[in-house]
C-alpha positions in Angstrom: -0.2 0.1 -0.2 1.4 3.6 -1.0 1.9 6.1 1.8 -1.2 8.4 0.3 -3.2 5.3 0.3 -2.8 4.5 3.9 -3.6 7.6 5.2 -7.2 8.7 6.5 -9.8 11.4 5.6 -9.9 14.3 7.7 -13.3 16.2 8.4 -13.7 19.1 6.0 -16.0 21.7 6.7 -17.1 25.1 4.4 -14.2 26.9 4.5 -11.6 24.0 4.8 -8.8 25.3 2.2 -8.2 23.4 -0.9 -4.9 22.2 -2.0 -2.6 24.9 -3.1 -0.6 24.8 -6.2 2.6 23.6 -4.4 0.5 21.1 -2.7 -1.0 20.1 -5.7 2.6 19.5 -7.4 3.3 16.4 -4.3 -0.2 14.9 -4.6 -0.4 14.7 -8.0 2.4 12.5 -9.2 1.3 9.8 -6.0 -1.7 9.0 -8.2 -0.4 9.8 -11.9 -3.2 8.1 -13.9 -5.9 10.7 -12.5 -6.4 13.7 -14.7 -7.4 16.6 -12.8 -10.7 17.8 -14.9 -13.0 21.0 -14.1 -16.5 20.7 -14.4 -19.3 23.5 -13.4 -16.5 25.4 -12.4 -15.1 22.8 -10.0 -11.6 21.1 -9.9 -11.9 16.9 -9.6 -9.7 13.9 -10.0 -11.1 12.0 -12.3 -10.0 7.9 -13.8 -11.4 5.5 -15.7 -10.9 1.8 -15.1 -11.7 -0.8 -18.1 -12.7 -4.3 -17.1 -13.5 -7.6 -19.4 -16.8 -7.4 -18.2 -19.9 -5.8 -16.5 -20.0 -8.0 -13.3 -16.3 -7.1 -12.7 -16.7 -3.4 -13.0 -19.7 -3.8 -11.1 -17.6 -5.2 -8.0 -15.1 -2.8 -8.7 -17.8 -0.3 -8.2 -19.1 -1.6 -4.9 -15.5 -1.7 -3.4 -14.8 2.0 -4.2 -18.4 2.7 -2.4 -17.2 0.5 0.6 -14.1 2.8 1.4 -16.2 5.7 0.3 -18.9 4.9 3.5 -15.9 4.1 5.7 -14.4 7.6 5.2 -17.8 9.3 4.8 -15.9 10.9 1.1 -18.0 9.8 -1.7 -17.1 10.0 -4.8 -19.5 10.2 -8.5 -19.6 6.4 -9.9 -20.6 6.1 -13.0 -20.4 1.7 -14.0 -20.7 0.8 -17.3 -20.3 -2.5 -19.3 -16.3 -3.1 -19.1 -15.6 0.6 -17.2 -16.4 2.5 -14.3 -15.4 6.4 -14.0 -14.7 7.6 -10.5 -14.7 11.2 -9.8 -13.2 12.3 -6.7 -14.0 16.2 -5.1 -15.2 17.4 -1.6 -18.3 19.4 -1.9 -17.7 21.1 1.1 -15.0 23.0 -0.2 -15.8 23.3 -4.1 -12.5 22.1 -5.2 -9.8 19.2 -4.2 -8.6 18.8 -1.0 -6.1 16.1 0.1 -8.7 13.8 1.1 -9.5 13.3 -2.8 -5.9 12.3 -3.3 -6.0 10.0 -0.3 -9.3 8.2 -1.8 -8.2 7.9 -5.1 -4.9 6.2 -3.8 -6.4 3.8 -2.1 -9.0 3.6 -5.3 -6.0 2.7 -7.1 -4.9 -0.1 -4.2 -8.4 -1.5 -5.1 -7.5 -1.8 -8.9 -4.5 -3.4 -8.1 -6.1 -6.1 -6.2 -8.4 -7.4 -8.5 -6.7 -10.3 -10.0 
């Protein structure tokens, strides 16, 4: 497990700062397959995971949902035949927080363990 993936999410409230450009330079390389995208004016981390069938895509979705519930930090999940799009951002701060990078790294760990 990566150092980032082993971390826990911290509670966020409205007014909690988003990641700075300097923090982004440190965090983003730790989740290199994730793209920073902007939707509705809000930066988010997004990655598409490929699967050989719908059942495995759904199983992955459920595992991501389990870690989201454990941390009380929930992504947008789009499950399709053979793929799942996962998007992390922190609703309370309308942008990216360290928690999003932690959860992206934990999502990557789930993907690596799906053999």
